[in-house]
MDAnalysis code that builds the backbone (N, CA, C; Angstrom):
import MDAnalysis as mda
import numpy as np

u = mda.Universe.empty(381, n_residues=127, atom_resindex=np.repeat(np.arange(127), 3), trajectory=True)
u.add_TopologyAttr("name", ["N", "CA", "C"] * 127)
u.add_TopologyAttr("resid", np.arange(1, 128))
u.add_TopologyAttr("resname", ["MET", "PRO", "HIS", "PHE", "ILE", "VAL", "GLU", "TYR", "THR", "ASP", "ASN", "ILE", "LYS", "GLN", "GLU", "ALA", "ASP", "ILE", "SER", "GLY", "LEU", "LEU", "LYS", "LYS", "VAL", "ASN", "GLN", "VAL", "LEU", "ILE", "SER", "MET", "SER", "PRO", "VAL", "PHE", "PRO", "ILE", "GLY", "GLY", "ILE", "ARG", "SER", "ARG", "ALA", "ILE", "PRO", "VAL", "GLN", "GLU", "TYR", "GLU", "ILE", "ALA", "ASP", "GLY", "GLU", "GLU", "GLU", "TYR", "ALA", "PHE", "VAL", "HIS", "ALA", "THR", "LEU", "LYS", "ILE", "GLY", "SER", "GLY", "ARG", "PRO", "GLU", "GLU", "VAL", "LYS", "LYS", "GLU", "VAL", "CYS", "ASP", "LYS", "LEU", "PHE", "SER", "VAL", "MET", "LYS", "LYS", "HIS", "PHE", "SER", "GLU", "LEU", "TYR", "ASN", "LYS", "ARG", "TYR", "LEU", "ALA", "LEU", "SER", "LEU", "GLU", "LEU", "TYR", "GLU", "PHE", "SER", "GLU", "ALA", "GLY", "THR", "TYR", "LYS", "TYR", "ASN", "ASN", "ILE", "HIS", "THR", "LYS", "PHE", "LYS"])
u.atoms.positions = np.array([
    [8.100, -2.182, 10.609],
    [7.261, -2.697, 9.713],
    [5.856, -2.782, 10.098],
    [4.933, -2.682, 9.458],
    [4.839, -2.891, 8.012],
    [5.136, -1.544, 7.190],
    [5.577, -1.812, 5.853],
    [5.661, -0.764, 4.902],
    [4.717, -0.838, 3.712],
    [3.908, 0.020, 3.409],
    [3.056, -0.005, 2.338],
    [3.534, 1.060, 1.321],
    [3.844, 0.448, 0.110],
    [4.546, 1.237, -0.944],
    [3.494, 1.184, -2.199],
    [3.046, 2.330, -2.688],
    [2.192, 2.344, -3.826],
    [2.921, 3.050, -4.978],
    [2.777, 2.403, -6.052],
    [3.284, 3.111, -7.370],
    [1.842, 3.284, -8.252],
    [1.959, 4.397, -8.770],
    [0.859, 4.797, -9.613],
    [1.313, 5.569, -10.779],
    [0.579, 5.397, -12.009],
    [0.725, 6.079, -13.071],
    [0.502, 7.644, -12.794],
    [1.359, 8.574, -13.349],
    [1.290, 9.870, -13.113],
    [0.199, 10.470, -13.872],
    [-0.648, 9.926, -14.727],
    [-1.563, 10.444, -15.359],
    [-2.915, 10.335, -14.565],
    [-2.795, 9.903, -13.563],
    [-4.073, 9.830, -12.252],
    [-3.711, 10.776, -11.200],
    [-2.432, 11.500, -11.082],
    [-2.129, 12.193, -10.015],
    [-3.040, 13.286, -9.446],
    [-3.648, 14.088, -10.455],
    [-4.388, 15.150, -9.810],
    [-5.712, 14.473, -9.409],
    [-6.306, 13.286, -9.735],
    [-7.530, 12.914, -9.336],
    [-7.400, 11.869, -8.260],
    [-6.269, 11.220, -8.021],
    [-6.201, 10.102, -7.141],
    [-6.209, 10.353, -5.682],
    [-5.941, 11.394, -5.338],
    [-5.792, 11.719, -3.761],
    [-4.905, 10.806, -3.180],
    [-3.705, 10.571, -3.452],
    [-2.785, 9.674, -2.987],
    [-2.528, 9.942, -1.533],
    [-2.515, 11.043, -1.154],
    [-2.197, 11.410, 0.379],
    [-3.354, 10.799, 1.177],
    [-4.639, 10.961, 0.767],
    [-5.866, 10.403, 1.362],
    [-5.681, 8.910, 1.392],
    [-5.413, 8.285, 0.506],
    [-5.186, 6.836, 0.317],
    [-4.195, 6.495, 1.482],
    [-2.943, 7.075, 1.597],
    [-1.961, 6.672, 2.428],
    [-2.563, 6.932, 4.140],
    [-3.323, 7.852, 4.240],
    [-3.803, 8.059, 5.444],
    [-4.889, 6.997, 5.908],
    [-5.625, 6.564, 4.912],
    [-6.676, 5.491, 5.107],
    [-5.922, 4.118, 5.348],
    [-4.655, 3.903, 4.762],
    [-3.942, 2.649, 4.823],
    [-3.508, 2.540, 6.303],
    [-2.707, 3.710, 6.679],
    [-2.210, 3.814, 7.954],
    [-3.181, 3.496, 9.142],
    [-4.530, 3.960, 8.892],
    [-5.595, 3.789, 10.019],
    [-5.823, 2.278, 9.990],
    [-5.550, 1.634, 8.685],
    [-6.134, 0.106, 8.874],
    [-4.952, -0.497, 9.541],
    [-3.574, -0.143, 9.221],
    [-2.632, -0.839, 9.727],
    [-2.566, -0.536, 11.280],
    [-2.796, 0.744, 11.892],
    [-2.829, 1.038, 13.238],
    [-3.968, 0.192, 13.885],
    [-5.023, -0.071, 13.280],
    [-6.109, -0.553, 13.845],
    [-5.601, -2.162, 14.237],
    [-4.654, -2.620, 13.658],
    [-4.258, -4.186, 13.768],
    [-3.023, -4.086, 14.813],
    [-2.821, -3.026, 15.573],
    [-1.802, -2.947, 16.412],
    [-2.329, -4.033, 17.653],
    [-1.496, -4.731, 18.310],
    [-0.021, -4.876, 18.230],
    [0.624, -5.719, 17.129],
    [-0.143, -6.513, 16.387],
    [0.227, -7.236, 15.259],
    [1.265, -6.480, 14.539],
    [1.003, -5.210, 14.314],
    [1.867, -4.414, 13.324],
    [2.113, -3.253, 14.325],
    [3.371, -3.116, 14.941],
    [3.741, -1.936, 15.674],
    [3.568, -0.559, 15.104],
    [2.812, 0.223, 15.728],
    [2.515, 1.555, 15.183],
    [3.904, 2.325, 14.781],
    [4.883, 2.245, 15.624],
    [6.201, 2.924, 15.413],
    [6.731, 2.615, 14.066],
    [6.460, 1.536, 13.433],
    [7.044, 0.907, 12.433],
    [6.231, 1.114, 11.180],
    [5.109, 1.684, 11.201],
    [4.300, 1.745, 10.162],
    [4.780, 2.935, 9.153],
    [4.982, 2.590, 7.798],
    [5.399, 3.488, 6.882],
    [4.560, 3.303, 5.617],
    [3.946, 4.490, 5.176],
    [3.152, 4.389, 3.819],
    [3.866, 5.514, 2.835],
    [4.142, 4.995, 1.688],
    [4.811, 6.027, 0.583],
    [4.239, 5.672, -0.671],
    [4.423, 6.820, -1.441],
    [3.858, 6.701, -2.883],
    [4.912, 6.961, -3.868],
    [4.850, 6.318, -4.886],
    [6.013, 6.644, -5.984],
    [5.225, 6.859, -7.427],
    [5.112, 8.045, -7.875],
    [4.453, 8.256, -9.071],
    [5.446, 7.623, -10.325],
    [4.659, 6.953, -11.187],
    [5.545, 6.319, -12.342],
    [5.308, 7.371, -13.752],
    [6.331, 7.799, -14.112],
    [6.253, 8.578, -15.321],
    [6.424, 7.870, -16.611],
    [7.325, 6.858, -16.485],
    [7.391, 6.037, -17.728],
    [6.859, 4.702, -17.660],
    [5.945, 4.287, -18.531],
    [5.102, 3.206, -18.511],
    [4.681, 2.763, -19.852],
    [4.320, 1.420, -19.970],
    [3.504, 1.195, -21.171],
    [2.386, 0.201, -20.571],
    [1.319, 0.244, -20.950],
    [0.235, -0.461, -20.538],
    [-0.486, -1.068, -21.659],
    [-0.761, -2.520, -21.725],
    [-1.470, -3.106, -22.762],
    [-1.137, -2.799, -24.157],
    [-1.872, -2.292, -25.091],
    [-1.672, -2.061, -26.193],
    [-1.406, -0.474, -26.202],
    [-1.387, 0.267, -25.368],
    [-0.928, 1.709, -25.254],
    [-1.932, 2.653, -26.138],
    [-2.977, 2.145, -26.441],
    [-3.906, 2.648, -27.315],
    [-4.801, 3.868, -26.409],
    [-4.999, 3.547, -25.140],
    [-5.842, 4.377, -24.384],
    [-5.040, 5.050, -23.164],
    [-5.742, 5.800, -22.671],
    [-5.073, 6.624, -21.348],
    [-5.231, 5.557, -20.024],
    [-4.718, 4.361, -20.387],
    [-4.688, 3.482, -19.074],
    [-3.959, 3.762, -17.948],
    [-4.441, 3.297, -16.816],
    [-3.653, 3.829, -15.622],
    [-3.475, 2.554, -14.679],
    [-2.554, 2.683, -13.760],
    [-2.540, 1.536, -12.684],
    [-2.170, 2.114, -11.350],
    [-2.445, 1.332, -10.471],
    [-2.041, 1.594, -9.009],
    [-1.699, 0.232, -8.532],
    [-0.315, 0.156, -8.360],
    [0.065, -1.110, -7.511],
    [0.606, -0.850, -6.256],
    [0.106, -1.656, -5.344],
    [0.758, -1.639, -3.868],
    [1.586, -2.799, -3.480],
    [2.513, -2.648, -2.632],
    [3.131, -3.646, -2.173],
    [3.242, -3.436, -0.599],
    [2.723, -4.487, 0.272],
    [2.694, -4.341, 1.630],
    [3.927, -5.297, 2.160],
    [4.962, -4.724, 2.777],
    [6.162, -5.392, 3.158],
    [6.096, -5.730, 4.605],
    [6.140, -6.832, 5.118],
    [5.935, -7.346, 6.537],
    [7.233, -8.366, 6.865],
    [7.394, -8.203, 8.021],
    [8.539, -9.338, 8.544],
    [7.770, -10.591, 8.577],
    [8.419, -11.802, 8.606],
    [7.970, -12.990, 8.480],
    [7.346, -13.341, 10.023],
    [6.639, -14.514, 10.081],
    [6.343, -14.965, 11.350],
    [4.734, -14.771, 11.724],
    [3.909, -13.979, 10.966],
    [2.678, -13.665, 11.222],
    [1.580, -14.864, 10.535],
    [0.553, -15.141, 11.468],
    [-0.176, -16.331, 10.847],
    [-0.844, -15.849, 9.466],
    [-1.120, -16.967, 8.804],
    [-1.753, -16.801, 7.441],
    [-3.117, -15.921, 7.510],
    [-3.893, -16.159, 8.678],
    [-5.018, -15.424, 8.837],
    [-4.904, -13.970, 9.045],
    [-3.815, -13.699, 9.667],
    [-3.491, -12.383, 9.634],
    [-3.068, -11.621, 8.619],
    [-2.303, -12.345, 7.758],
    [-2.030, -11.844, 6.261],
    [-3.132, -11.748, 5.513],
    [-3.930, -12.526, 5.640],
    [-5.075, -12.454, 4.547],
    [-6.097, -11.244, 5.275],
    [-6.166, -11.321, 6.402],
    [-7.088, -10.125, 6.960],
    [-6.596, -8.703, 6.465],
    [-5.257, -8.533, 6.715],
    [-4.688, -7.202, 6.394],
    [-4.745, -6.927, 5.118],
    [-4.359, -7.953, 4.214],
    [-4.420, -7.730, 2.584],
    [-5.795, -7.434, 2.352],
    [-6.747, -8.291, 2.767],
    [-8.290, -7.932, 2.485],
    [-8.770, -6.687, 2.766],
    [-8.460, -6.167, 3.947],
    [-8.784, -4.670, 4.539],
    [-8.096, -3.711, 3.522],
    [-6.782, -3.894, 3.252],
    [-5.997, -2.900, 2.439],
    [-6.655, -2.758, 0.903],
    [-6.966, -4.094, 0.517],
    [-7.291, -3.829, -0.911],
    [-8.625, -3.554, -0.920],
    [-9.684, -3.624, 0.201],
    [-10.901, -3.141, 0.095],
    [-10.881, -1.499, 0.218],
    [-9.918, -1.068, 1.023],
    [-9.698, 0.529, 1.145],
    [-9.375, 0.823, -0.314],
    [-8.377, 0.403, -1.141],
    [-7.811, 0.641, -2.358],
    [-9.017, 0.529, -3.313],
    [-9.869, -0.378, -3.313],
    [-10.955, -0.314, -4.287],
    [-12.217, 0.622, -3.931],
    [-12.163, 0.917, -2.689],
    [-13.345, 2.112, -2.441],
    [-12.595, 3.455, -2.600],
    [-11.455, 3.599, -2.373],
    [-10.839, 4.790, -2.642],
    [-10.758, 5.199, -4.279],
    [-10.550, 4.231, -4.979],
    [-10.570, 4.547, -6.308],
    [-11.734, 4.133, -7.184],
    [-12.807, 3.940, -6.385],
    [-13.936, 3.457, -7.132],
    [-14.434, 4.649, -8.259],
    [-14.537, 5.707, -7.847],
    [-14.924, 6.743, -8.872],
    [-14.202, 6.832, -10.132],
    [-12.746, 6.844, -9.828],
    [-11.748, 6.965, -11.009],
    [-11.929, 5.587, -11.661],
    [-12.115, 4.490, -10.982],
    [-12.304, 3.255, -11.819],
    [-13.381, 3.027, -12.793],
    [-14.533, 3.766, -12.288],
    [-15.660, 3.970, -13.127],
    [-15.712, 4.915, -14.346],
    [-14.597, 5.785, -14.229],
    [-14.338, 6.679, -15.354],
    [-13.555, 6.490, -16.328],
    [-12.593, 5.731, -16.119],
    [-11.369, 5.181, -16.972],
    [-11.117, 3.744, -16.849],
    [-10.159, 3.476, -17.803],
    [-9.441, 2.169, -17.573],
    [-8.253, 2.271, -16.602],
    [-8.394, 1.435, -15.474],
    [-7.659, 1.393, -14.288],
    [-7.462, 0.008, -13.762],
    [-6.245, -0.478, -13.510],
    [-5.880, -1.623, -13.064],
    [-5.325, -1.498, -11.436],
    [-5.991, -2.171, -10.585],
    [-5.595, -1.829, -9.143],
    [-4.874, -3.264, -8.644],
    [-3.637, -3.333, -7.994],
    [-3.166, -4.720, -7.608],
    [-2.596, -4.173, -6.111],
    [-2.452, -5.342, -5.272],
    [-1.734, -5.380, -4.232],
    [-1.031, -6.792, -4.011],
    [0.161, -6.688, -3.689],
    [0.958, -7.861, -3.266],
    [1.418, -7.798, -1.885],
    [1.548, -8.989, -1.163],
    [2.219, -9.107, 0.083],
    [3.590, -9.638, -0.154],
    [4.625, -8.751, 0.557],
    [5.835, -9.128, 0.464],
    [6.476, -9.647, 1.702],
    [6.557, -10.855, 2.233],
    [7.149, -11.274, 3.429],
    [8.598, -11.452, 3.473],
    [9.347, -10.897, 4.464],
    [10.740, -11.092, 4.276],
    [11.295, -11.622, 5.583],
    [12.448, -12.257, 5.604],
    [13.122, -12.707, 6.671],
    [13.824, -11.462, 7.513],
    [13.832, -11.582, 8.763],
    [14.557, -10.359, 9.514],
    [16.043, -10.512, 9.298],
    [16.535, -11.729, 8.863],
    [18.107, -11.682, 8.711],
    [18.253, -10.765, 7.314],
    [19.211, -9.952, 7.621],
    [19.806, -9.064, 6.564],
    [19.006, -7.691, 6.384],
    [18.121, -7.459, 7.481],
    [17.591, -6.254, 7.427],
    [18.248, -5.393, 8.644],
    [18.343, -4.188, 8.585],
    [18.752, -3.404, 9.502],
    [17.786, -2.119, 9.877],
    [17.552, -1.931, 11.148],
    [16.713, -0.804, 11.535],
    [17.228, -0.079, 12.823],
    [16.899, 1.114, 12.826],
    [17.356, 1.997, 13.845],
    [16.128, 2.913, 13.997],
    [15.376, 2.942, 15.030],
    [14.054, 3.478, 15.125],
    [13.660, 3.951, 16.483],
    [13.731, 5.195, 16.705],
    [13.309, 5.693, 18.175],
    [11.682, 5.845, 18.241],
    [11.182, 5.798, 17.332],
    [9.675, 6.038, 17.044],
    [8.743, 5.237, 17.759],
    [9.475, 3.850, 18.044],
    [8.700, 2.813, 18.900],
    [8.575, 3.213, 20.129],
    [9.360, 4.044, 20.762],
    [9.431, 4.436, 22.176],
    [8.110, 5.152, 22.558],
    [7.803, 5.974, 21.498],
    [6.532, 6.734, 21.752],
    [5.243, 5.949, 21.934],
    [5.127, 4.665, 21.422],
    [4.020, 3.932, 21.464],
    [4.170, 2.830, 22.498],
    [5.093, 2.763, 23.314],
    [5.243, 1.724, 24.343],
    [4.466, 2.102, 25.780],
])
């Protein structure tokens, strides 16, 4: 962990440079190592094809991100990472935001390690 998952309306797919966003997100998370182990970082995107936004009258769009982390990190670390990531998102989508109706959001999901299963040999590369 952490895992960064972004859902976005497919009506912005051509303009959004989602792969560029994921690279920027990973750089933020890597910069916070060892708080977030590099070998556990995962970023992925899910285009949403079926959605309804507000009154449905316009070509509205949204980008919603979830950052999933294991529990136990101090509040100031959680705030720092979310502030950095949301800043990256706002900057990344600024041009698109200025051209159309766009809702950006980010939520932090902190979970207990109990009930999670992991098998990952990527960590060994970064030790």
